[in-house]
NUFITOR-646830 format. One line per 5 residues: for each residue x, y, z of C-alpha. Coordinates in steps of 0.02 Angstrom, whole numbers, plus 50000, padded with zeros to 5 digits. Layout:
// residues N
X,Y,Z | ...
//
This chain:
// residues 653
50001,50000,50001 | 50061,50171,49954 | 50109,50276,50110 | 50055,50453,50135 | 50183,50590,50120
50288,50493,49990 | 50327,50574,49819 | 50214,50727,49852 | 50235,50847,49707 | 50270,51025,49768
50127,51111,49671 | 50122,51244,49804 | 50304,51288,49781 | 50290,51287,49593 | 50137,51402,49600
50232,51530,49707 | 50382,51533,49589 | 50280,51565,49428 | 50193,51721,49363 | 50014,51668,49350
49894,51718,49208 | 49777,51855,49258 | 49702,51901,49088 | 49515,51907,49071 | 49492,51919,49259
49330,52013,49295 | 49340,52182,49385 | 49185,52273,49444 | 49214,52466,49445 | 49082,52556,49552
49098,52741,49513 | 48968,52878,49475 | 49090,53005,49405 | 49110,52982,49218 | 49285,53055,49211
49344,52937,49347 | 49263,52790,49257 | 49349,52835,49094 | 49516,52860,49183 | 49504,52689,49269
49453,52610,49103 | 49601,52690,49014 | 49720,52631,49151 | 49654,52450,49157 | 49616,52418,48974
49746,52514,48876 | 49878,52384,48906 | 49971,52261,48796 | 49942,52074,48778 | 50097,51966,48786
50119,51808,48687 | 50019,51649,48708 | 50082,51606,48884 | 49994,51757,48958 | 50141,51780,49075
50211,51949,49128 | 50344,51999,48997 | 50464,52140,48962 | 50472,52205,48782 | 50641,52274,48809
50759,52323,48945 | 50698,52503,48945 | 50508,52458,48963 | 50415,52405,49116 | 50320,52245,49144
50147,52258,49060 | 49980,52189,49115 | 49865,52067,49026 | 49695,52129,48983 | 49546,52128,49106
49360,52105,49087 | 49293,52270,49152 | 49112,52301,49207 | 49043,52461,49278 | 48905,52515,49398
48851,52693,49440 | 48768,52658,49604 | 48760,52531,49745 | 48604,52434,49691 | 48673,52405,49517
48843,52355,49594 | 48764,52222,49711 | 48663,52156,49564 | 48818,52131,49453 | 48921,52064,49598
48795,51923,49626 | 48785,51882,49437 | 48892,51742,49369 | 49035,51747,49340 | 49067,51830,49508
49188,51977,49493 | 49373,51942,49543 | 49398,52118,49612 | 49289,52271,49655 | 49355,52445,49635
49233,52544,49745 | 49212,52735,49758 | 49175,52792,49936 | 49064,52939,49892 | 48914,52870,49798
48729,52925,49790 | 48594,52834,49889 | 48710,52701,49957 | 48894,52749,49994 | 49045,52634,49971
49050,52578,50153 | 48870,52517,50147 | 48902,52425,49978 | 49060,52343,50055 | 48958,52288,50208
48824,52208,50099 | 48955,52117,49997 | 49039,52046,50150 | 48875,51985,50223 | 48831,51884,50066
48911,51711,50062 | 48922,51725,49874 | 49018,51886,49871 | 49111,51897,50038 | 49277,51837,49968
49286,51965,49829 | 49433,52086,49868 | 49371,52263,49880 | 49484,52417,49845 | 49415,52584,49899
49443,52737,49787 | 49433,52905,49873 | 49495,53086,49852 | 49583,53086,50021 | 49588,52944,50144
49609,52993,50325 | 49650,52875,50463 | 49473,52856,50529 | 49404,52824,50357 | 49537,52698,50314
49511,52607,50478 | 49324,52595,50446 | 49355,52528,50268 | 49476,52394,50330 | 49358,52351,50473
49218,52319,50344 | 49335,52203,50244 | 49424,52310,50114 | 49599,52259,50064 | 49670,52424,50002
49643,52611,49963 | 49684,52706,49804 | 49677,52893,49813 | 49621,53015,49680 | 49678,53077,49559
49724,52905,49495 | 49906,52867,49455 | 49928,52739,49320 | 50071,52641,49402 | 49989,52641,49572
49820,52576,49507 | 49897,52446,49393 | 50017,52380,49527 | 49890,52372,49667 | 49758,52293,49556
49886,52167,49495 | 49944,52121,49669 | 49768,52093,49739 | 49715,51992,49587 | 49876,51884,49605
49838,51863,49791 | 49660,51811,49755 | 49719,51686,49622 | 49848,51624,49745 | 49709,51600,49884
49596,51510,49756 | 49737,51400,49700 | 49784,51362,49877 | 49607,51316,49922 | 49598,51199,49773
49761,51113,49828 | 49700,51094,50008 | 49536,51020,49947 | 49627,50900,49835 | 49748,50853,49974
49606,50837,50103 | 49509,50721,49985 | 49663,50620,49954 | 49699,50604,50139 | 49516,50556,50177
49530,50421,50051 | 49692,50357,50122 | 49618,50361,50300 | 49468,50255,50235 | 49589,50132,50148
49688,50114,50306 | 49532,50080,50409 | 49480,49943,50293 | 49655,49872,50290 | 49658,49876,50482
49497,49775,50494 | 49566,49647,50373 | 49731,49637,50463 | 49648,49622,50631 | 49543,49474,50570
49699,49390,50498 | 49821,49417,50637 | 49812,49524,50798 | 50001,49539,50790 | 49984,49661,50641
49914,49790,50763 | 50085,49863,50789 | 50105,49893,50598 | 49934,49978,50593 | 49993,50100,50730
50148,50137,50626 | 50043,50176,50475 | 49934,50287,50577 | 50088,50382,50634 | 50139,50401,50450
49968,50473,50411 | 49992,50603,50549 | 50166,50647,50478 | 50081,50668,50309 | 49961,50794,50382
50101,50884,50470 | 50196,50891,50306 | 50047,50967,50214 | 50035,51099,50345 | 50219,51132,50332
50210,51148,50145 | 50074,51269,50160 | 50172,51375,50281 | 50325,51366,50171 | 50221,51424,50023
50164,51579,50120 | 50346,51613,50175 | 50412,51599,49999 | 50279,51716,49933 | 50327,51845,50067
50514,51820,50031 | 50484,51853,49844 | 50397,52016,49879 | 50538,52070,49996 | 50670,52028,49869
50583,52127,49735 | 50566,52278,49849 | 50752,52270,49887 | 50791,52271,49699 | 50711,52441,49668
50777,52512,49832 | 50966,52500,49820 | 51077,52508,49980 | 51178,52671,49983 | 51351,52705,50035
51390,52795,50195 | 51582,52803,50189 | 51646,52981,50210 | 51804,52949,50103 | 51700,52906,49945
51623,53006,49809 | 51525,52921,49674 | 51404,52937,49532 | 51278,52801,49485 | 51180,52840,49332
51078,52686,49274 | 51018,52673,49093 | 50853,52609,49148 | 50753,52599,49308 | 50851,52444,49362
51040,52457,49371 | 51159,52331,49292 | 51310,52411,49386 | 51341,52354,49563 | 51432,52460,49698
51457,52396,49874 | 51563,52459,50018 | 51601,52380,50191 | 51738,52358,50319 | 51811,52193,50378
51852,52145,50562 | 52023,52233,50559 | 51957,52395,50491 | 52007,52375,50311 | 51887,52448,50182
51822,52327,50048 | 51743,52392,49891 | 51666,52297,49743 | 51620,52381,49575 | 51534,52264,49457
51451,52273,49284 | 51329,52135,49231 | 51311,52097,49048 | 51161,52198,48988 | 51059,52310,49095
50884,52317,49170 | 50800,52193,49287 | 50889,52047,49205 | 51057,52111,49256 | 51004,52193,49421
50934,52036,49495 | 51105,51952,49487 | 51165,52080,49620 | 51067,51991,49760 | 51180,51834,49785
51336,51946,49751 | 51291,52065,49891 | 51249,51923,50010 | 51417,51837,49985 | 51514,51998,49989
51444,52060,50154 | 51437,51890,50237 | 51616,51837,50193 | 51689,52005,50239 | 51605,52001,50406
51677,51826,50433 | 51854,51883,50392 | 51883,51820,50215 | 51994,51923,50101 | 51949,51985,49927
52028,51837,49833 | 51921,51712,49925 | 51769,51822,49909 | 51795,51836,49717 | 51814,51648,49705
51654,51618,49803 | 51557,51743,49700 | 51623,51663,49540 | 51568,51491,49598 | 51389,51553,49641
51366,51648,49479 | 51436,51504,49377 | 51307,51388,49456 | 51158,51504,49451 | 51171,51623,49303
51108,51573,49131 | 51231,51560,48987 | 51288,51727,48922 | 51258,51823,49088 | 51415,51862,49188
51487,51993,49301 | 51639,52100,49258 | 51701,52156,49431 | 51838,52238,49524 | 51867,52209,49709
51990,52310,49813 | 52039,52308,49993 | 52115,52466,50072 | 52225,52438,50226 | 52251,52610,50310
52369,52537,50444 | 52490,52475,50311 | 52458,52605,50178 | 52419,52468,50056 | 52283,52429,49924
52246,52250,49859 | 52158,52236,49689 | 52071,52096,49598 | 52014,52151,49428 | 51912,52038,49314
51851,52121,49152 | 51838,52298,49219 | 51924,52459,49154 | 52091,52502,49232 | 52095,52549,49413
52186,52716,49426 | 52287,52768,49580 | 52341,52952,49589 | 52503,52976,49682 | 52482,53160,49737
52665,53176,49791 | 52739,53116,49627 | 52597,53184,49520 | 52584,53020,49425 | 52442,52899,49390
52467,52713,49413 | 52362,52589,49313 | 52300,52421,49361 | 52215,52336,49214 | 52105,52183,49213
52213,52025,49238 | 52081,51887,49227 | 51913,51840,49153 | 51743,51905,49233 | 51650,51815,49365
51531,51675,49319 | 51621,51608,49163 | 51750,51479,49221 | 51742,51344,49355 | 51829,51347,49521
51976,51243,49453 | 52019,51373,49322 | 51980,51528,49421 | 52124,51648,49447 | 52130,51720,49624
52285,51825,49594 | 52278,52001,49673 | 52387,52153,49636 | 52455,52254,49781 | 52504,52440,49779
52561,52568,49907 | 52452,52719,49946 | 52489,52870,50049 | 52367,52981,50147 | 52325,53101,50004
52321,52972,49863 | 52158,52937,49772 | 52088,52781,49685 | 51971,52794,49536 | 51861,52651,49471
51736,52659,49329 | 51617,52549,49236 | 51617,52516,49048 | 51482,52646,49023 | 51612,52785,49065
51757,52731,48956 | 51648,52671,48809 | 51542,52829,48799 | 51543,52898,48623 | 51545,53073,48555
51467,53136,48389 | 51629,53081,48301 | 51616,52901,48362 | 51765,52928,48480 | 51772,52845,48653
51787,52945,48814 | 51917,52816,48866 | 52028,52800,49022 | 52147,52926,48948 | 52015,53068,48979
52001,53020,49160 | 52190,53024,49180 | 52199,53196,49097 | 52070,53261,49224 | 52173,53193,49366
52338,53266,49309 | 52268,53432,49249 | 52161,53481,49400 | 52263,53591,49524 | 52151,53560,49670
52142,53369,49702 | 51979,53393,49798 | 51899,53445,49636 | 51960,53301,49527 | 51797,53204,49540
51691,53354,49492 | 51805,53387,49343 | 51783,53208,49280 | 51594,53225,49296 | 51596,53391,49203
51703,53329,49064 | 51594,53170,49048 | 51437,53277,49045 | 51503,53383,48899 | 51570,53232,48805
51434,53165,48690 | 51307,53278,48775 | 51172,53261,48641 | 51188,53077,48615 | 51087,52946,48714
51178,52842,48840 | 51211,52662,48790 | 51256,52585,48959 | 51244,52605,49142 | 51375,52733,49211
51463,52717,49379 | 51614,52821,49438 | 51692,52809,49614 | 51834,52906,49695 | 51914,52837,49853
52022,52942,49966 | 52137,52851,50086 | 52024,52809,50233 | 52072,52848,50411 | 52096,52704,50532
51926,52654,50600 | 51930,52671,50793 | 51900,52513,50890 | 51756,52503,51011 | 51785,52519,51193
51760,52365,51298 | 51578,52349,51351 | 51508,52451,51208 | 51396,52383,51076 | 51394,52521,50944
51449,52697,50907 | 51330,52835,50955 | 51212,52876,50812 | 51250,53059,50835 | 51435,53031,50805
51401,52962,50628 | 51444,53097,50499 | 51314,53161,50379 | 51361,53101,50205 | 51411,53216,50062
51351,53142,49897 | 51308,53180,49720 | 51185,53087,49606 | 51155,53122,49417 | 51010,53043,49327
50963,53071,49144 | 50779,53025,49104 | 50742,53004,48919 | 50572,53005,48836 | 50553,52819,48852
50580,52817,49038 | 50470,52967,49069 | 50326,52882,48974 | 50327,52733,49085 | 50404,52784,49252
50371,52907,49393 | 50554,52955,49440 | 50511,53050,49598 | 50485,52899,49719 | 50645,52820,49654
50744,52984,49683 | 50667,53004,49856 | 50727,52830,49906 | 50901,52866,49838 | 50932,53031,49926
50841,53034,50092 | 50855,52856,50156 | 50945,52914,50312 | 50883,52941,50487 | 50939,53123,50501
50832,53175,50352 | 50677,53093,50422 | 50586,53252,50479 | 50629,53342,50314 | 50567,53213,50189
50404,53305,50157 | 50493,53467,50112 | 50622,53376,50003 | 50478,53284,49913 | 50390,53449,49881
50540,53535,49809 | 50591,53386,49703 | 50412,53352,49637 | 50380,53534,49594 | 50542,53551,49496
50519,53392,49401 | 50335,53419,49364 | 50373,53594,49295 | 50509,53525,49183 | 50402,53380,49121
50231,53467,49105 | 50286,53635,49034 | 50466,53602,48971 | 50437,53440,48878 | 50250,53422,48854
50215,53604,48825 | 50058,53612,48936 | 49980,53779,48986 | 49943,53782,49171 | 49812,53915,49140
49698,53775,49087 | 49672,53739,49269 | 49587,53907,49299 | 49426,53850,49211 | 49287,53752,49301
49335,53591,49214 | 49515,53641,49198 | 49594,53505,49302 | 49510,53364,49207 | 49552,53441,49041
49734,53475,49100 | 49755,53295,49152 | 49682,53227,48987 | 49799,53339,48887 | 49946,53285,48998
49912,53100,48972 | 49889,53124,48787 | 50052,53221,48769 | 50147,53095,48878 | 50083,52950,48777
50156,53022,48617 | 50319,53090,48695 | 50458,53024,48582 | 50602,53144,48603 | 50682,53253,48735
50728,53218,48911 | 50767,53282,49085 | 50932,53286,49176 | 50930,53285,49365 | 51091,53335,49460
51067,53317,49647 | 51193,53336,49788 | 51201,53354,49980 | 51325,53455,50073 | 51338,53430,50266
51344,53587,50377 | 51352,53617,50561 | 51190,53541,50636 | 51112,53506,50469 | 51152,53516,50279
51084,53574,50114 | 51015,53485,49962 | 51061,53561,49794 | 50941,53515,49651 | 50991,53556,49471
50861,53507,49338 | 50873,53543,49151 | 50751,53494,49015 | 50766,53500,48829 | 50608,53604,48807
50601,53785,48742 | 50587,53863,48917 | 50465,53996,48978 | 50463,54181,49035 | 50522,54140,49213
50556,54328,49248 | 50372,54365,49230 | 50324,54224,49349 | 50459,54273,49477 | 50397,54453,49474
50222,54405,49534 | 50182,54445,49716 | 50206,54308,49846 | 50020,54299,49880 | 49910,54261,49727
49723,54250,49716 | 49653,54080,49771 | 49567,54059,49601 | 49731,54070,49509 | 49820,53906,49497
49952,53938,49363 | 50122,53983,49422 | 50094,53936,49602 | 50228,53800,49602 | 50364,53921,49578
50303,54028,49720 | 50295,53876,49832 | 50476,53838,49788 | 50531,54018,49828 | 50447,54005,50001
50537,53840,50042 | 50710,53857,49962 | 50853,53966,50020 | 50882,54006,49837 | 50792,53974,49672
50880,54023,49510 | 50824,53998,49330 | 50946,54005,49188 | 50944,53999,49000 | 50770,54011,48928
50696,53945,49088 | 50734,53765,49054 | 50872,53759,49185 | 50838,53780,49371 | 50942,53768,49528
50857,53757,49696 | 50943,53750,49867 | 50851,53677,50018 | 50935,53695,50190 | 50889,53585,50337
50939,53591,50520 | 50933,53474,50663 | 50783,53492,50772
//
């Protein structure tokens, strides 16, 4: 007789590791406002179908994952909504406006949850502004989420997708449990019959029956464990994806860097840490290609790098371990060009392992010369452990020496004549800059001018490392250094957003995560968000899309303005926005410097700046600039108005 728990196929695990089909799932939209209905219909129906598998796909590295189509039905009031919800096929999701005539959204949600037929349908409330009390009431009635108006395409699509996937996951899980339960009931019945036969034949077989009963209990425990494992894997997958779009930032005070990804996901990898003896470890890597396909490979690399450094391994062993992991896990054709360095401040020594990256440059300030350390082995993930070259190069560094590392996107940048930027240009900047503290800025300036009007072809990363000071050892009995003693970081980030990225991506959340993911900025995030969003919105709406904010002054102006904006954004094919952001620490605070430039024709900024600080409440055009003036220490427009520099100063509370 076949025993329970043997050869159980892991359907649950397989389900969690696949993207499930969600096309043709039925969504009931309950909304009395025509404009809102049209907007939701546009967001949820104007999407692309992928090939026959129906799985989520990427058209190219620059485009986002697209949705499959939905079956949309609409209701203008609560009575019609309840009628549709109880009509087969039952909706898979309900998008429910809070403010409705006759019967509001909370009443409708309550009726749905009372009915056995509709109680399991996930409900997402749509509201203009969700306060804490209203949200609490909605969740108490059984809602799963809130979406605020005006609707943002990415937010609506992502949240609808997530809750549809969760519903499909729950339905699938219930099916598996039902099948397993039926199977177990059948096996229990078989065992009962077998037990009766065995008891009649020989009482001595009673011991074996007890053993089989124990096996059955183990099978039940195994099913419960597999279900728990499925839930854990689902949560882990969500957490991993969140970590991919929220990169870990550097906090070393002796480092200046630029990370400029070609798309939303970066193929370049930059990690910094210290080992147990205070040596500083740095890895700069460049995965083949760019986008999510390249960025996801950074996860095992970061895990190995931080774990082995903490455990006391040196860079040659770390490189070998990363190579073995990538060789085993990455598909053919995907590998990591990487350079690992270890800086020992006690011995004034730097160790270098370079596999496939551009030359590492060390500037000897005393002798005014540049030392080169080219790649001396193949990239990571190509050869096996038996053929891997662990050789490292060692050089001496003094207190004022500087180390420069770049990715291929820097040296292989082309100008209009087809000439490469090359390592020679970097060396010229190093040798020709009188003030060594300005070398990094000179490299950025020269790179910016070089091939300025040509689109980027690869991710760009530059890092300058000054000789670090010796890290003080902790006193006996202390667990950590006081948070107040940690220096506020000086950094600079440059991001170029082309038309393709702007059509599909809202850059503001990504930029916010990059620049203010530190505790000391916590109370100033709202102001920074306001300044950043106002500047970028002005550049996009008026600089690139050519929208007239005076449209907002009419009774139906906001709706018309939004329609015109969506239309213009859909057909945006050329132009772009360059964002240059930096932070400079000061006593008890610091200042953010935002420089934004668009390729649009500009505007009469002098006329707007000449307006009084207080404008009529009925006038909406031009108020964004006035808000910026009130919040920033300085606000300067240049050129034709398509260049703006804003300085926001913050202080410790």
